[in-house]
N, C-alpha and C positions, 0 to 999 in steps of 0.2 A: 936408675930409678927403681923405686920400691913399691911394688904393687902388693896388697894383701887381698886375699879371697877365703871366702867362708861359705861354704856349701852347707846350707840347713837342711836336712832331709825332714821333712814332712810327715806326720801321721794323719791318718784320715779324722783320728779322734782329736788331734791335738794341734792347733794352730800356733806356728813359730812365727816370731817377728824380731828385729834387731837386738831386743834386750836378751834373747838367749845365747848371745855368744858375748855378753858384756863381762864375763869373769876377768880374771888376771890377764888370761891370753888375748882376749879382747882388746882391752885397755893398752897391752903392750903392741897388739897389732895397729893401732890407732896412733900410737906414739911413734911409730917406726915408718908408716907409709902414708905415702902421698895419696893414693887412691886405694880403695876398698870395695871389692865386688863382693856384693851377698847375695846369693843365689838360693832361693826355695825352690825345692823340688819332692815329689813323691817317689822317685825312682832314680836311680843311677844312669839308666837307660835312656838312649836318644841323646842328641846333641844337645849337650849343656854349655852354659857361659864360660866354664873354665877352657874348654877346647878353643873358643873363640880367643879369650884371653893370652891362651898361649900363643895362638897364632899372632896377635899383636904384639905381643913383648918381643924384643930385640935382643940380640947379644949382648951381655955384660948387664942385662936388666936383672933384678932381683925379685922372685915370687915367693912371698912370706904366706905361709898357714898356720894354723893353731895345730893342726893335728892332720896325721896322714888320713884318717877316717872321712876328710871332707874332699878328698882327691876321686875315691872309685867306691865302688860297690863289693869290688873283690879283687883277689891280687893278680890277675890278668891285665884288668883295666888299669890299676896301680902303676903296674910295671910298665904297660904302654904309655900311660901320661908321663911318668917319670923321664921314660926313654925320649919322649917329644920333648920336654923340658930341657935334657942335657943334649940333644942334638940340636938346637938352637942355641945352645951356650948360655942358658939362663940358669942362674943359681936358683936354688931352691932352698928356703930356709924354713924350717919345721920347729915350732916353738916348743913342741913337745921334747924335743931333743935340744936341751940347754946346752949340752957339751958335745962336741963331736968324736965320740967314742964308739967302739963297737959296741959295748953292753947299752949305749943310748940308742943305737940302731935297732938292736934286736928288741929293747923294751917297746919302743914306738911300733914295730912290727908285730909285736904280740898283742900290744893295745888295739892295734888294727884288727887283728884275727878276730880279737875278744868282742871288738864292736860290731863285726860283720855277723858273726854267729848269734849275739845278742837281738841284731836287729831281724834276721832271719827267724828266729824264736818268737820275737813280740808280733811280726807280721803274721806268722802261722797263726798264734792264738787269736789275733785280730778275726783273721779271715774265718776260724773256727767258730768264733762265737757269732760272728756276723751272718754267717751261712747255715748256722744253727747246727752245725756238725756235730756239738755234742751239747749236753744239757747239764747244768751244774747241780749237784745235790744228789741225793740217794733217790732210787727209783720208786716208785709208789708200790707198796706190797699189796693195797687192795684196790681193784678197779673200782671205777666211777658206778657203775651198776650195783655191785656190791655194797656201796655206801649207801645207796638209798636204801637196799634192803635192811642195812643197819639202823637206819633212822626210824623205818617202819617198826623194827621188832622192839625197838626201843621206847617208841611211843605210847602212851596210856589209852590210845583213841580206840585202839581195837577192842571191842566189847567180849568180855568172857575171856581175853588171853591175858596173861600176866606179863608184863615187859620183862625182857632180860636185863640183867645188870650188865655194867660194862666188863665186870671179870667173865662173865659167861659167854658174852660177845667176843671177846678177847681169845678165850680158849676155844671157841668155835671157828673162828676166822685164823687162827693161829698168830697173832701178833700182839702187840702191849696193850696193856689198858690206855695208856698215854695216847696210843693211836686213835682207839676208839673214842676217847675224850677230844680229841682234835677233829674228828669226824662229825660227832655230834655238835661241835660248835661251829662247824662249818668251815674248818681249813681244809 
């Protein structure tokens, strides 16, 4: 019996559904397998449905996956799951490795490593943005208190005092005239 497995890794900001694996490999998976297990998860930690599926399959069955990246989150877990599959006598068919050559295996493991490092970068960037660890954009050169002073110096409402021009204000605060214009506009 051929059983297909797709483990879709969800992000906090991106909801996955069945259509996310419907590419060429998803169609091939559906054409070859009687059963397909689709698992959505935020992390690869803890008990996953793939572990239960491996426990249910018997010797001589075939587990079909689109890519190695669906099996684990690092090489250690990948090795453990592949070892468990081999120990039970289950055949593992990976659709990324069309031919059974050494270079195809190396290419699949390279793709797995690239995927894992990319996921770590995306997760770190999301956490940094979410936790306000860094702010996007250039740091303000003029403090908020100075912005009010600039607006007052520019306003003609003060009797007997000539308002400063944007060029004079820019020289005084050591910034560009455009920064002064932005402050006066309220940005």
